[in-house]
matplotlib code that plots the C-alpha trace (Angstrom):
import matplotlib.pyplot as plt

x = [22.4, 22.8, 24.3, 21.2, 18.9, 20.9, 20.7, 17.0, 16.6, 18.8, 16.8, 13.5, 14.9, 15.9, 12.4, 10.8, 12.8, 12.1, 8.4, 8.4, 10.2, 7.8, 4.8, 6.2, 6.6, 3.1, 1.8, 3.8, 2.5, -1.1, -0.7, 0.7, -2.2, -4.7, -3.1, -3.2, -6.8, -7.7, -5.8, -7.6, -11.0, -10.2, -9.1, -12.3, -14.3, -12.4, -13.0, -16.7, -16.6, -16.1, -13.9, -11.1, -13.3, -16.2, -14.0, -12.5, -15.9, -17.0, -13.9, -13.2, -10.0, -8.7, -8.7, -5.0, -4.6, -6.8, -4.6, -1.5, -3.1, -3.9, -0.3, 1.3, 2.9]
y = [45.9, 44.1, 41.2, 41.0, 41.0, 38.2, 36.2, 36.6, 35.7, 32.6, 31.5, 32.0, 29.9, 27.1, 27.1, 27.0, 24.0, 22.2, 22.9, 21.7, 18.4, 17.8, 18.4, 16.1, 13.3, 13.8, 13.6, 10.4, 8.8, 9.7, 8.3, 5.0, 4.6, 5.5, 2.9, 0.2, 0.9, 0.7, -2.6, -4.0, -3.1, -4.4, -7.7, -7.8, -7.2, -10.0, -12.3, -11.5, -13.0, -9.9, -10.3, -7.9, -6.6, -5.9, -4.1, -2.1, -1.2, 0.0, 2.1, 3.2, 1.3, -1.1, -4.7, -4.8, -1.9, -3.5, -6.6, -4.4, -2.8, -6.2, -7.3, -4.3, -5.0]
z = [24.8, 21.5, 23.3, 25.6, 22.6, 21.0, 24.2, 24.4, 20.7, 21.2, 24.3, 22.3, 19.4, 21.8, 23.5, 20.1, 19.0, 22.3, 22.0, 18.4, 19.4, 22.3, 20.0, 17.3, 19.9, 21.1, 17.6, 16.9, 20.1, 19.2, 15.7, 17.0, 19.4, 16.6, 14.2, 16.9, 17.7, 14.0, 13.6, 16.6, 15.2, 11.8, 13.4, 15.4, 12.1, 10.4, 13.4, 13.2, 9.7, 7.5, 4.4, 3.5, 0.7, 3.1, 5.6, 2.7, 1.3, 4.8, 5.2, 1.7, 1.6, -1.0, 0.3, -0.2, 2.2, 4.7, 4.6, 5.1, 8.1, 9.6, 9.1, 10.7, 14.0]

ax = plt.figure().add_subplot(projection="3d")
ax.plot(x, y, z, "-o")
ax.set_aspect("equal")
plt.show()
């Protein structure tokens, strides 16, 4: 009986780890998409004639951070 309980606990721990890893991958993928979309929109704003300072003021980011975002690949 104790062996059966250990087996169930082990299976539950494995499922929990697999669920965690799957969720982490989903979050990383979502973050990458979000960052790419932000970079595209910042690029569009810059192409429309906005300066790094103007983009930064609109987004509450320092112009240096805006430049970093635009340079990310």
